[in-house]
C-alpha positions in Angstrom: -119.2 75.1 106.8 -122.4 74.6 105.0 -125.6 76.0 106.5 -129.2 74.8 106.0 -131.6 77.4 104.5 -133.6 77.2 107.8 -130.6 78.2 109.9 -130.3 81.6 108.0 -134.0 82.6 108.6 -135.2 85.5 110.7 -138.7 86.2 111.8 -141.3 88.9 111.3 -143.6 89.7 114.3 -146.9 91.5 113.4 -148.7 92.8 116.4 -152.2 94.0 115.4 -153.8 93.4 118.8 -154.3 97.1 119.5 -156.7 97.4 116.5 -158.5 94.2 117.3 -156.2 91.9 115.2 -153.9 89.1 116.3 -150.3 88.5 117.0 -148.7 86.8 114.1 -145.1 85.5 113.6 -143.7 84.4 110.2 -140.3 83.2 109.1 -138.3 85.6 106.9 -135.4 84.9 104.5 -133.3 87.2 102.4 -133.4 86.9 98.6 -129.9 85.8 97.5 -130.0 87.8 94.2 -131.4 91.2 95.3 -131.4 91.1 99.1 -135.2 91.7 99.4 -136.9 90.3 102.4 -139.0 87.2 101.6 -141.8 86.1 104.0 -142.0 82.3 104.1 -145.7 81.8 104.5 -146.7 78.2 105.3 -150.1 78.6 103.6 -148.6 79.7 100.3 -150.2 77.8 97.4 -147.2 77.8 95.0 -143.7 76.8 95.8 -141.1 79.4 97.0 -138.4 80.1 94.5 -134.9 78.6 95.1 -131.7 79.1 93.2 -130.1 75.7 92.7 -126.7 77.2 92.0 -126.3 79.1 95.3 -129.0 77.0 97.1 -130.8 80.0 98.6 -134.3 81.4 98.6 -135.4 83.9 95.9 -138.1 86.6 95.9 -140.8 86.3 93.2 -139.2 88.7 90.8 -135.8 87.0 90.9 -137.4 83.6 90.8 -139.2 84.6 87.5 -135.8 85.8 86.0 -134.1 82.6 87.2 -136.8 80.4 85.7 -136.3 82.1 82.3 -132.4 82.3 82.2 -131.2 79.7 84.7 -128.4 82.1 85.5 -127.4 82.7 89.2 -127.2 86.4 89.8 -126.0 86.2 93.4 -125.8 89.6 95.1 -122.3 88.8 96.4 -121.1 87.9 92.9 -122.6 91.2 91.6 -120.8 93.2 94.2 -117.5 91.4 93.4 -117.9 92.1 89.7 -118.6 95.8 90.3 -115.7 96.1 92.6 -113.4 94.5 89.9 -114.8 96.9 87.3 -114.2 99.9 89.5 -110.6 98.8 90.2 -109.9 98.3 86.5 -111.2 101.8 85.8 -109.2 103.3 88.6 -106.0 101.6 87.6 -106.5 102.4 83.9 -105.9 106.1 84.5 -102.7 105.4 86.6 -99.6 105.7 84.5 -96.8 103.2 85.1 -93.1 104.1 84.9 -91.8 102.2 81.9 -88.5 101.5 83.7 -90.4 99.3 86.2 -90.6 95.6 85.2 -93.9 94.0 86.0 -94.4 90.2 86.1 
């Protein structure tokens, strides 16, 4: 099932009324590449970064890297690659009985 970017948003509630401020609510998204919290401000002058490969919001740092490389560095893909590397290193030290036939 495909979700819209808006359906995955949360919200940030800033209550500064005790110090004479105001109550402010802003939508928040998670950066797809580093899992940082991104406040989606409606009064922002420049456009919010979006990865067109994974179709998710990016923080400013990841948007800068994405604009230079056009490479999707999804957090989930990074975790999967590290898990595969750890598994390879773990199985590299395991000795296999030569009498066992592997496919």
